[in-house]
C-alpha positions as CSV (number, residue, x, y, z in Angstrom):
1,X,0.0,0.0,0.0
2,X,1.3,3.4,-0.9
3,X,0.2,6.8,0.2
4,X,0.4,9.7,-2.3
5,X,-0.7,12.9,-0.7
6,X,-4.2,12.3,0.6
7,X,-4.7,9.3,-1.7
8,X,-4.1,5.7,-0.6
9,X,-3.1,3.4,-3.5
10,X,-3.1,-0.3,-2.9
11,X,-0.9,-2.8,-4.8
12,X,0.4,-0.3,-7.4
13,X,4.1,0.5,-7.5
14,X,4.7,4.2,-7.4
15,X,6.5,4.3,-10.8
16,X,3.4,3.0,-12.6
17,X,1.1,5.8,-11.5
18,X,1.0,8.6,-14.0
19,X,-0.1,12.2,-13.3
20,X,-3.5,11.6,-14.9
21,X,-4.1,8.5,-12.7
22,X,-3.0,10.5,-9.6
23,X,-5.3,13.4,-10.4
24,X,-8.2,10.9,-11.0
25,X,-7.5,9.2,-7.7
26,X,-7.3,12.6,-5.9
27,X,-10.6,13.6,-7.5
28,X,-12.3,10.4,-6.4
29,X,-10.9,10.9,-2.8
30,X,-12.2,14.5,-2.8
31,X,-15.6,13.3,-4.1
32,X,-15.7,10.7,-1.4
33,X,-14.8,13.2,1.3
34,X,-17.5,15.7,0.0
35,X,-20.1,12.9,0.0
36,X,-19.3,12.0,3.6
37,X,-19.6,15.7,4.5
38,X,-22.9,15.9,2.7
39,X,-24.2,12.8,4.4
40,X,-23.2,14.2,7.8
41,X,-24.9,17.5,7.1
42,X,-28.1,15.7,5.8
43,X,-28.1,13.5,8.9
44,X,-27.8,16.6,11.2
45,X,-30.6,18.3,9.2
46,X,-32.8,15.2,9.6
47,X,-32.2,15.1,13.4
48,X,-33.0,18.8,13.6
49,X,-36.3,18.3,11.6
50,X,-37.2,15.4,13.9
51,X,-36.7,17.5,17.0
52,X,-38.7,20.3,15.5
53,X,-41.6,17.9,14.7
54,X,-41.4,16.5,18.2
55,X,-41.6,20.0,19.7
56,X,-44.5,20.9,17.5
57,X,-46.4,17.7,18.4
58,X,-45.8,18.4,22.1
59,X,-47.1,21.9,21.8
60,X,-50.2,20.7,19.8
61,X,-50.8,18.0,22.4
62,X,-50.7,20.6,25.2
63,X,-53.0,22.8,23.2
64,X,-55.4,19.8,22.7
65,X,-55.3,19.1,26.4
66,X,-56.1,22.7,27.2
67,X,-58.9,22.7,24.7
68,X,-60.4,19.5,26.1
69,X,-60.1,20.9,29.6
70,X,-62.0,24.0,28.6
71,X,-64.7,21.9,26.9
72,X,-65.0,19.8,30.0
73,X,-65.2,22.8,32.3
74,X,-67.9,24.3,30.0
75,X,-69.9,21.1,30.1
76,X,-69.7,20.9,33.8
77,X,-70.8,24.5,34.1
78,X,-73.7,23.8,31.7
79,X,-74.7,20.8,33.8
80,X,-74.6,22.9,37.0
81,X,-76.8,25.5,35.4
82,X,-79.3,22.9,34.3
83,X,-79.3,21.4,37.8
84,X,-79.8,24.9,39.4
85,X,-82.6,25.7,37.1
86,X,-84.2,22.3,37.7
87,X,-84.0,22.8,41.4
88,X,-81.7,19.9,41.9
89,X,-79.1,22.2,43.4
90,X,-80.2,24.7,46.0
91,X,-78.2,27.7,46.7
92,X,-78.3,28.0,50.4
93,X,-76.8,30.3,52.9
94,X,-77.1,33.9,54.0
95,X,-78.2,36.3,51.3
96,X,-79.0,33.7,48.6
97,X,-82.2,34.6,46.7
98,X,-83.3,34.6,43.0
99,X,-80.8,37.4,42.2
100,X,-78.0,35.2,43.7
101,X,-79.2,32.3,41.5
102,X,-79.0,34.6,38.4
103,X,-75.5,35.8,39.4
104,X,-74.3,32.3,40.0
105,X,-75.7,31.2,36.6
106,X,-74.1,34.3,35.0
107,X,-70.7,33.3,36.5
108,X,-71.0,29.8,35.3
109,X,-71.8,31.0,31.7
110,X,-68.4,32.8,31.5
């Protein structure tokens, strides 16, 4: 094995390699090096895209959870309003009257 500059040449005596062959081998080695660099950069870009997608999915999941929580709270409030109006829930305590019932329902509607 012989090393000529950055090119490794196997089983060829030095005197048999002409300048054209040497340039060809150097170009192949340069192309191989550039390809390795491109593959490395592409791999890094893919990993970055995967991270970006994971972050976006995480944010969307959190947003979906918040939305479902709001829907659940709204349904609970609507159910409470229906039960108050049906008389299943009595508002008791000092100062509770029809106005208090309306205020309570108004608060639940928000």
